[in-house]
C-alpha positions in Angstrom: 245.9 -249.5 -11.5 249.4 -250.5 -10.2 250.8 -253.7 -11.5 252.5 -255.7 -8.8 255.2 -258.2 -9.5 254.6 -261.8 -8.3 256.4 -262.6 -5.1 259.0 -265.4 -5.6 258.9 -268.2 -3.1 262.6 -269.0 -3.4 265.8 -267.3 -4.4 266.2 -266.7 -8.1 269.5 -266.0 -9.9 270.6 -264.9 -13.3 273.4 -262.7 -14.7 273.5 -259.5 -16.7 276.3 -257.4 -18.2 277.0 -253.9 -16.8 279.1 -251.4 -18.8 281.6 -249.5 -16.6 282.6 -245.9 -17.2 285.9 -246.9 -18.8 284.2 -249.0 -21.4 284.7 -252.4 -19.8 281.8 -254.7 -19.2 281.5 -256.9 -16.1 279.1 -259.8 -15.3 276.8 -259.1 -12.4 274.9 -261.9 -10.7 271.3 -260.8 -10.0 269.8 -262.4 -7.0 266.1 -262.0 -6.2 265.8 -262.8 -2.5 262.4 -262.8 -0.7 264.2 -262.0 2.5 265.9 -258.9 1.1 264.6 -255.5 2.3 266.4 -253.3 -0.1 268.4 -253.2 -3.3 272.0 -254.0 -2.5 275.2 -254.1 -4.6 278.2 -256.1 -3.3 281.5 -257.4 -4.5 283.5 -260.3 -3.1 286.1 -262.8 -4.4 283.3 -264.4 -6.5 282.4 -261.2 -8.4 279.7 -258.6 -8.4 276.3 -259.3 -7.0 273.0 -257.3 -7.2 270.4 -258.3 -4.6 266.8 -257.4 -5.2 263.8 -257.6 -2.8 260.8 -259.6 -4.0 258.9 -256.7 -5.6 261.8 -254.6 -7.0 261.9 -254.5 -10.8 264.9 -255.5 -12.9 264.9 -252.0 -14.3 265.2 -250.5 -10.9 268.0 -252.9 -10.0 270.0 -252.2 -13.1 269.5 -248.4 -12.7 270.9 -248.8 -9.1 273.9 -250.7 -10.4 274.6 -248.0 -13.1 274.4 -245.3 -10.5 277.1 -247.1 -8.4 279.3 -248.4 -11.2 282.3 -246.2 -10.1 282.1 -247.8 -6.6 281.8 -251.2 -8.3 284.9 -250.7 -10.5 286.9 -249.7 -7.4 285.8 -252.8 -5.5 286.5 -255.1 -8.4 290.0 -253.7 -8.7 290.6 -254.2 -5.0 289.5 -257.8 -5.1 291.6 -258.4 -8.2 294.7 -257.3 -6.2 293.7 -259.7 -3.4 293.0 -262.6 -5.7 293.9 -266.0 -4.3 296.3 -268.1 -6.5 295.0 -271.4 -7.8 296.8 -274.7 -8.0 299.4 -274.8 -10.8 300.8 -278.3 -11.6 304.6 -278.5 -11.1 304.6 -274.9 -10.0 302.7 -274.5 -6.8 305.2 -275.0 -3.9 302.9 -275.3 -0.9 299.3 -276.1 0.1 297.3 -274.6 3.1 296.5 -277.1 5.8 295.6 -276.6 9.5 296.6 -272.9 9.5 300.0 -273.2 7.8 301.4 -273.7 4.3 302.8 -277.2 3.9 305.7 -277.7 1.4 304.5 -279.4 -1.8 306.6 -281.4 -4.2 305.4 -282.6 -7.7 306.4 -285.8 -9.4 305.3 -287.8 -12.5 303.7 -291.1 -12.0 301.1 -293.6 -13.3 298.3 -292.5 -10.9 297.0 -289.1 -9.9 297.1 -288.6 -6.1 298.2 -286.3 -3.3 299.7 -287.7 -0.1 302.2 -286.9 2.6 305.9 -287.5 2.0 307.2 -290.6 3.7 309.6 -289.4 6.4 313.1 -290.6 6.6 313.8 -293.3 9.2 315.5 -290.9 11.6 312.8 -288.3 11.3 310.2 -290.3 13.2 306.6 -290.8 12.2 305.4 -287.2 12.7 302.5 -286.2 10.5 302.9 -282.5 11.1 306.6 -282.4 10.0 305.9 -284.2 6.7 305.7 -282.4 3.4 303.3 -283.3 0.6 303.8 -284.9 -2.8 301.4 -284.6 -5.7 301.8 -287.4 -8.3 300.5 -286.7 -11.8 300.4 -288.8 -14.9 301.4 -287.1 -18.2 297.8 -286.7 -19.3 296.1 -285.9 -16.0 293.2 -283.5 -16.5 291.8 -280.8 -14.3 289.0 -283.1 -13.1 291.5 -285.7 -11.8 293.6 -283.1 -10.1 290.6 -281.6 -8.5 289.4 -285.0 -7.2 292.8 -285.8 -5.8 293.0 -282.6 -3.9 289.5 -282.8 -2.6 290.0 -286.4 -1.5 293.2 -285.5 0.3 291.6 -282.6 2.2 288.5 -284.7 3.1 290.7 -287.5 4.5 292.7 -285.0 6.6 289.5 -283.5 7.9 288.1 -286.9 8.9 291.3 -287.7 10.6 291.0 -284.5 12.7 287.4 -285.3 13.6 288.3 -288.8 14.5 290.7 -287.4 17.1 288.3 -284.9 18.6 285.0 -286.8 18.6 285.6 -289.4 21.4 285.9 -286.7 24.0 282.5 -285.2 23.2 280.4 -288.3 22.5 279.8 -289.4 26.1 277.9 -286.1 26.9 275.7 -286.1 23.8 272.2 -287.5 23.8 273.0 -289.4 20.6 276.0 -289.6 18.2 275.9 -287.8 14.9 274.7 -290.1 12.1 277.5 -289.2 9.7 279.7 -286.4 8.5 279.6 -284.9 5.0 282.1 -282.3 3.6 281.2 -279.8 0.9 281.8 -276.2 -0.1 279.4 -273.9 1.6 278.8 -270.3 0.4 278.3 -268.8 3.9 277.8 -271.4 6.5 280.5 -273.5 8.2 278.4 -276.3 9.3 274.8 -277.6 9.7 272.9 -280.4 11.4 270.2 -282.3 9.6 267.1 -283.6 11.3 268.4 -287.2 10.9 271.6 -286.3 12.9 273.9 -285.9 9.8 276.5 -283.2 10.1 277.6 -281.2 7.1 280.9 -279.2 7.4 282.6 -276.8 5.0 285.7 -278.5 3.5 287.7 -275.4 3.9 287.7 -275.9 7.7 290.7 -278.2 7.3 292.7 -275.2 6.0 292.0 -273.3 9.2 293.9 -273.5 12.5 292.7 -276.7 14.3 291.2 -274.8 17.2 288.8 -273.0 14.8 287.8 -276.2 13.1 287.2 -277.9 16.4 285.0 -275.0 17.5 282.7 -275.5 14.5 282.5 -279.2 15.2 281.6 -278.5 18.8 279.0 -276.0 17.7 277.2 -278.5 15.5 277.5 -281.3 18.1 275.8 -279.0 20.6 272.8 -278.8 18.3 272.2 -282.4 19.1 271.5 -281.1 22.6 269.6 -277.9 21.7 268.4 -277.4 18.1 268.3 -273.6 18.5 270.7 -270.8 19.4 269.2 -270.2 22.8 271.2 -269.3 26.0 271.1 -273.0 26.9 272.7 -273.9 23.6 275.6 -271.4 24.1 276.1 -272.7 27.6 276.7 -276.1 26.1 279.2 -274.6 23.7 280.9 -272.7 26.5 281.2 -275.8 28.6 283.0 -277.7 25.8 284.9 -274.8 24.1 285.5 -271.9 26.6 287.4 -269.9 23.9 284.6 -270.1 21.3 284.3 -266.3 21.1 287.9 -266.0 20.0 287.3 -268.6 17.3 284.1 -266.9 16.1 286.1 -263.6 15.8 288.7 -265.4 13.8 286.1 -266.6 11.3 284.6 -263.1 11.0 288.1 -261.8 10.1 289.5 -264.6 8.0 286.5 -266.8 7.0 285.8 -265.4 3.6 289.5 -265.5 2.6 289.6 -269.2 3.8 286.6 -270.1 1.6 288.1 -268.2 -1.3 291.4 -270.0 -1.1 289.8 -273.4 -1.2 287.6 -272.3 -4.2 290.7 -271.2 -6.1 292.5 -274.4 -5.4 289.6 -276.5 -6.6 288.9 -274.4 -9.7 289.5 -276.9 -12.4 289.5 -274.3 -15.1 292.8 -273.0 -13.6 294.6 -276.3 -13.8 
């Protein structure tokens, strides 16, 4: 009689240690995914990941990882070389914003906050030419620094949406209920049944045309909830260059998400 493993209804995650050939050990995230069709080992900027189909045993998964541990070591080394730097108080000299690195200056102060430099009187009031200044109290902790950076990026993202949204609202059947920003593992945006739009916070680091494409994509779901030809026709009408933006995300998207994760990593502060 063959004993079958129960089929999980949702994704299950845990972590196990894997010994490499050189004696090092690495943590591997084990993910049991009902949608997976085969055992898969992968590495990205977050670390090593072993994906198991619903009925694959843990023993089979760990055996697969051991058989491919040389490949795993090579991939881990490559990602270590490509590691994204985190935010270092009074050391980091620039922050990514709208596709470029903006100069950053640090100063001591009573309250923790990140804002744009006030331009000189003869420089004009040009947002794009202003640098950034991060004010830190002597005892500012990682949590306060994280919050200040996140608040700044969210405020900048809302400013961008506020500039783009009026041109799209007249052609929509209803306006979006609200916008929320969060860090997403793979998606860039989503539309809830109540009309709320969730967007990946790292979009504000991307070139504005890429960010605007994601906004258009989610707004078009207010017209068609699926990804049918009619949906893509709505996207095309509002964003004719959407294919170029989609290609940009395929090439640069993971690096973009990794950069925001590194900046918001409170353990690095």
